[in-house]
N, C-alpha and C positions, 0 to 999 in steps of 0.2 A: 541624321542619327536618331531623332525622335520618331521619324516614320518607320525606321527599321524596328524600333522597340514596339511600336504599336502593332506592326504586322506580326512580330514574334509573339506578342501576347494574344493576338487574334488567332494565330495558328495553334497555340497551346489550348485555347478555349475550344476551338473546333475539334482538335484531337480528343479532348476530354468529352466533349458533347457526343462525338461519334461512338464513344465507348461507354456512355453513361449507364447502359444496362449492365455491362460487365462490372462497373464500379459499384453500382447498387447491389448487385448479387454478391460481390466479394465482401461488401460492408455487412450485409445480412449474415453471410456465412461466418464472418469473424465474431459477430455478436452471439449467434447461436452456439458457436464452438465455446466461447467464453462462458456462456450461461450453462451449457452442459457440463463443462469441466468443474465449474464452481459448485453447481447444485448436486452433481451425481458422482464426481470423481474425488474431489478434495474432501477429506474428513473434516467436519466442523469442529471448532474448538470453542471452549467457554471460559470466560474470565470472571473471577471473583476478586473483590478487593476489601482490604481493611485500611482504616486510617487511624493514626496514632499521634498523640501530642507529646512533644518532648519537654520535660520540665527540668530546669536547671536550678530551681530554687533550693537553696541549702536547707531552709526550714520547711519541712514538708507540711507542717501544720499552718504555715502562714497563708493567708488568703490574698496577700498583696504581692504582685510581681513587678519588680522595677525593670527599667529599660536594659540594664546590664544583664539581668537574668534572661530576658527575651533574646538579646543579641547572642548570648552564650548558647542558648538553646538552638537558635538557628544554625550556629556553627557546628553544633554537635550532631545535627541531623545526618550529615554525610557519614560521620563516624558510626552512628547507630545502624545505619543502613548496611555498612560493610560488615558489622558484627552479625547482623541477621543473615547475611549471605555467606557467612563462613561455614566451612565444612563441619565444624563442631556443632553449630546450631542446627544446620540442616540434617545432620545425622540423627540428632535428637528428635527432629520433626518426623523423620522417616520411621523411627522406632515408635514414637507415640501414635502415629497414624496407622502403623503396621502396613505401610505401602511399600512395594518392592522397588524403590527408587534409590539410587546413589545420591550423595550430596551434589555431585556434578549434574546429574540429570534434573534434580529438583531446582538447582540454580538456574538452569535454562528455562524452567517453567515460570520463574518469577521475575518481576521487575519492581524497582522501588525508586521513589523520587520525592523531593520536597514539593509541597503544594504551594505554588506561587511564591517561593522564597520565604515561606513562614516557618515557624517551629513545628508545623504539622507535616507529616510525611505519610505516604500511602504505599502499600505493598499490593501488587497485583499478581495473581497466580492464574495461569492459563493451562488447561488440560483438555482432553477430549471428553471428560466426564464432568458435568457441572457440579455434582455433589462432591467429587474428589477435589476439585479446585477450591470449593468453599471450605472443605475439611482442612486442607493444607494451610490455607490463609488463616483460619481461626486458630490452628495449632501454633502457627508462628506468633500470632498475637498473644497466645497463652504463655508461650515460653519467653517472649521478648523481655518483659520486665526483669525477670531473674537473671537472664543471660547478660543483659546490658549492665545491670548493677554489678554483676560478678566481674565484668571486664573493666568497666570505667571507674568503679568504686564510688560513684556519685551520680546524682540526678535520678530521673525516673521517666517512664513513659506510661501514658494512659491511653486506653483504647477509646476511640471515638465512635467508629462505625464497625460493626461486626460484619463478616462476610456472609452472604446468602447465595445459594445456588442460582446461577443465571438461567433465565427461562429461554433466552434467545442466544444463538451462537454469536461470538464476537468476530469470528472469521470462518469461512471467507465471506466477504461482502458481495453477494451475488449481483445486486443491482449495479454497484460500482464496477465490478469486473465485466459485466455485460456491456456497460457504456464504453469501457476501455477497449473491449473487443471490437465493438462497432467502429470506434475511431481508428483503431489499428488496422482493421480490415479496409476501411476507406482510404487511409493514407497509403498503405502498401499497394492497393489497387491503382491509385492515381500515379504513384511512382513507377509501377510496372508498366502502365500504359504509356507514360512519357518516355521511359527508357526504351521500350519496344519501338516507339515512333522515331526516336533519335537514331536507333540502330538500323532502321529500315531505309536503305539507300536506293530503293527501286524508284524508277522514273514512272510516275503514274499518269501524267498528262503534260500538256504543252508548257504549263506554268512551271512544273518541276524541272523540265528541260532547260528553260530559260534561266531558272534560278541557279542551277548547279553548273551549267556549261555556257560559256560565253561564245556561242556559235549561233548563226542564223537558222531559223526553222524554215525549211523550203516547202514543207507540206505536211499534212496530217491525214492519217487513215481514218475515215469516218466510221462511226459505230453503226453498222448496217442493221444490227438487231434492234437497237434503240430506235432507229429511223423507221423500221417496219412497224414497230409498236405504235409510233406516233401516227403513221398513215392509217392504221386500222382504227 
């Protein structure tokens, strides 16, 4: 059984080695295709972010925050995020920025999450225009305190980081996509070569005949052309 496995692995290696140029070519084609699509076909998008601190301290003038206030603030983060993603808030953002987006379209542009489970959360806005992304994010930060207090009737949020226009696109990642294209081209080419070899049931030599058919070989036709080349 071990011998059969070794022969099988050896055959696989020989099949792949015989088609190594095809595999290399397909790998390069996959990488070039992924690079071309990422660099010249897909529109780049830019992301701007704001970060805000949730304060649950009832005494706004107090400089001391106890553990209960911190825990309550952490629990309020999810609530505040949902308020900022509401149609009412996003409609006001669209009106303030004078951008032609519906609340649903604007909601798809933004994502919000807590930072490492703390009472700090960040809002990211991604669009095809870096200035537009920063404008939307900063407008959300401007409207957030009033809207959150209006709904929750308590607590507050403070802006930590203001959004700035991104200089480099956040997507697509040309380098990563090119690497994925190279890998995908290589894997598909290897699978294609192996499948083609498995489906090829032609008898190419005496060893193939002995392997597939349990019959004696009475004789073999010599390769006269190869023999003539050797004589020359």
